[in-house]
N, C-alpha and C positions, 0 to 999 in steps of 0.2 A: 592693788589687789582689790577686787570689788568683793564685799560680803553680801551672802545672801540674808537679807532683812526680814524676810516674810514670817519667820516666825515669831521674831521681835514685834514685829506688826499686828499680829495676830495676838499675843498676849497685850499689847499696848491697848487694841480695841476693846479686849473682853474688859479692862479694868476701867475704859472710860465710859461705859455704857452701863447702867443700871439694869438694864434689861438683856444682858448678855445669858443669862442661865436661866430666863423665862422659858417656859413651854406653854404657848398660846393656841387655843383653839378659836378658829374662824367659822361661825354657823351665817351663811349667806345664801339664801336661795338663786342669785345672779353671779355666773360664773365669771365673769369679767370683774365684778367689784370684789368677789372671793381673792382673784389673783391680786389686784389692786391693794387690798387690804395685805395679803401676804408679804408684794413687795414691800410695803411702807413699813410691815413691821420688821422685815429684813434689814431696812434700812437704819432703823433705829436700833438694831444690834439684837432683834431677837434671833436667835439660834433655831430654835424648834418650835414652827408653824403646822399647825394640822386643820385640816380643813372639812367641812358636811355642808351637804346642802340643804339639810333642813333640820326641826326639832330630832324626828325620830335618828336620824342617822346621829344626829349630834349626841345623842344618848349613849351610843354603842362607841363612838369616838372619844369620850370621857372615860369609859369602862377601860378601852384600851391604850389610852394616850396617856392619863391622868394629867391633863393640863394644869398649870397654875390659875389661869384666868382664860375665860371666855368670851369673845367679842361675839355678840347674838342679834343679827336681824329680828326686828320683831313682827313683819308681816310675811310670812312663810306659809306654804302648805305642804303635807298636810298638819304637820302641828307645826304653830308658830312659836315664838318665842315666849309668849305667855306659856302656853303649855309645856314647851319644853323647861322652864325652870322651874313651876310648878313641880313637874315628873321627878325633877333633880333635888327639890329639896325634901320630896318626900320618899327619896332612896335611904333603903337602911344603911348605907355607907356614910359616913358621918362624914369625910370629906366632900362629898357630894351636897350636903347640905350648907357648907359653910364656903365652898368654890365661889371665889368672886366672879360676878355676870355682869359686863357690860352692856346693854341694851343698844342697838343702834337703830336709828328712827328719823325718817324725814319730817316727823310733826312732834316737836320736843314742847309740850306745854303742861300746866299743872296738872292737869287730868292724867295726861300720858306718865309724868313722872309719879302722881301717886299709884297708879294702876300696876307700872314696872317695879316700886317698891314691895306692893300690896301682895305683888307675885312671887317677890322674893328676890329681883334685881338689884345688883349694887348701885347702879347708875345709869343714865341715859346720856347718851351719846349722839349730837345732832348731825345726821348726813347734810351734806357730803362731809365724810371725815377726811382731815387733810392730818399732816405730820403731826402739827405743833398739837391739834386738837388731842389726837390719838395719843402722843405722849403723854399730856395729862392724864387722860383716862388711864393708861397703864398706869401711872405712879398712884392716882387716888384707888382705883381698882385694886391693888396692892397694899396700899396703905389701908385700905377699909378690911382686908382679910387680915391684918396683923390683929392679936388680943391686945385688948387694951388695959 
């Protein structure tokens, strides 16, 4: 007799990944990059991935989906990542003021990191993003969200 182990496998997968219960919003103006990031997040075990193409639609997505973490491109139009984070941090919702935001940028240097932190971003992830760097960013972003 062959047993159906799909349910057992699903339970094992949920317990093996620390990201299974996470809800992540990907904010990226390039649709192909958004799709790749969503697939990478799925590979890491993230079950709920939401997407937005710019800062303005990301604000609506945060309100609609209440993600646990946001991965956000810096350079977008009409509202870039800096504008998005400033608007998020100015929100009357306390959750929005503390939501971890990981900026993604092709240029990561001291000035960019300082500007990101000044705007309210949690950390900066260098592009191109790999599964390994994404795993670290998720872990660090969620750790930063924990009260000390």
